[in-house]
C-alpha atoms as one frame of an Amber mdcrd trajectory, in Angstrom:
protein
   0.021  -0.129  -0.206   1.356   3.489  -1.036   2.324   5.459   2.010   3.506
   8.965   2.194   5.374  10.717   5.053   5.624  14.310   5.026   7.642  16.856
   7.210   8.411  20.792   7.234   6.091  23.679   7.219   5.822  26.164  10.045
   5.323  29.930  10.640   7.365  32.501   8.996   6.730  36.120   8.068   6.038
  37.246   4.641   9.254  37.187   2.431  10.548  34.277   4.292  11.219  30.749
   3.025  10.193  27.196   4.136  10.780  23.993   3.089   8.600  20.776   2.519
   9.609  17.340   2.385   7.499  14.239   1.316   8.767  10.568   0.973   6.661
   7.629  -0.755   7.002   4.205   0.255   5.205   1.067  -0.928   5.366   1.009
  -4.908   7.861  -1.603  -6.172   9.421   0.444  -8.835   9.854   3.528  -6.449
   8.873   6.000  -9.400   5.748   8.175  -8.755   4.182  11.366  -9.806   4.167
  13.542  -6.598   3.463  16.751  -5.374   1.573  19.090  -3.118  -1.892  20.468
  -2.811  -3.028  23.158  -0.757  -6.279  24.037   1.272  -7.327  27.314   2.508
 -10.538  27.608   4.679 -13.221  28.795   2.401 -11.545  27.931  -0.838 -11.126
  24.798  -3.129  -8.173  22.674  -2.779  -5.708  23.607  -5.230  -2.928  21.786
  -6.913   0.617  23.731  -6.132   3.324  21.772  -7.577   4.011  18.264  -9.102
   6.787  16.474 -10.461   7.478  12.995 -12.212  10.432  11.407 -10.102  12.065
  10.202 -13.378  12.475  13.793 -14.421  10.971  15.942 -16.910   9.188  19.427
 -16.394   7.482  20.051 -13.213   4.125  21.556 -12.982   3.520  24.869 -10.961
   0.386  26.872 -10.448   0.619  30.129 -11.765   0.684  31.895  -8.505   3.660
  30.261  -7.122   5.848  30.038 -10.261   9.174  31.562  -9.571   9.085  31.465
  -5.883   8.423  27.496  -5.339  10.802  24.812  -6.683   9.914  21.256  -6.636
  13.087  18.612  -6.626  13.818  15.337  -6.247  15.839  14.493  -3.189  18.435
  11.766  -4.616  20.041  11.330  -1.457  17.299   9.185  -0.046  16.576   5.367
  -0.688  12.996   5.953  -0.757  11.179   8.640  -3.593  11.503  11.956  -1.969
  10.560  15.309  -3.004  11.146  18.736  -1.770   9.328  21.594  -2.165  11.413
  24.856  -1.482   9.133  27.817  -1.109  10.713  31.425  -1.410   9.393  34.836
  -0.959   6.431  33.531   0.553   3.336  35.790   1.088   0.268  35.670   3.358
  -1.904  34.369   0.404   0.428  31.031   0.675  -0.920  30.108   4.059  -2.914
  26.624   4.262  -2.737  23.085   4.930  -0.082  21.547   2.444  -0.895  18.000
   1.475   1.572  15.800  -0.404   0.009  13.284  -2.985   1.304  10.623  -4.993
   0.505   8.264  -7.425   2.728   5.438  -9.499   4.421   6.985 -12.148   2.232
   6.839 -15.692   3.397   5.150 -18.783   2.902   8.355 -20.669   4.421  10.428
 -17.983   1.334  12.523 -17.406   1.959  14.411 -14.451  -0.247  15.613 -12.389
  -2.900  12.894 -13.075  -6.405  12.899 -11.822  -6.258   9.850  -9.152  -4.351
  10.044  -6.121  -4.134   6.895  -4.239  -1.885   8.363  -1.233  -2.246  11.402
   0.644   0.001  12.743   3.662  -1.633  13.792   6.842  -1.068  17.528   5.593
   1.273  20.290   7.325   0.150  23.731   8.233   2.037  26.759   6.516   1.517
  30.081   7.975   2.847  33.346   6.509   2.345  36.437   8.464   2.513  40.175
   7.305
């Protein structure tokens, strides 16, 4: 069964930086489409950044382009991706959920089905 372990998050002032980490366990081939959604009260869940762990061009929602970077952490045996969040603004405040699915044959990432979710981590950016 696919399982995700998240870490990171916290509270910073506007302009600050945070890093999120997500590791995936349970898929024999150890290749995934992985990334983060965020949930803000009163708003729909939003896909933030995703990547195929085999490589290729990551996906970013427009509001984070140029500020957030998703990358694979090759130092770990488990498939692990990091989300480096720079120049944070209060609008980035929310609960960030890691999500993953086994990598697709056609390399589509993000896809539509997410069989695994992390527990979520709070990111709070103050003025």
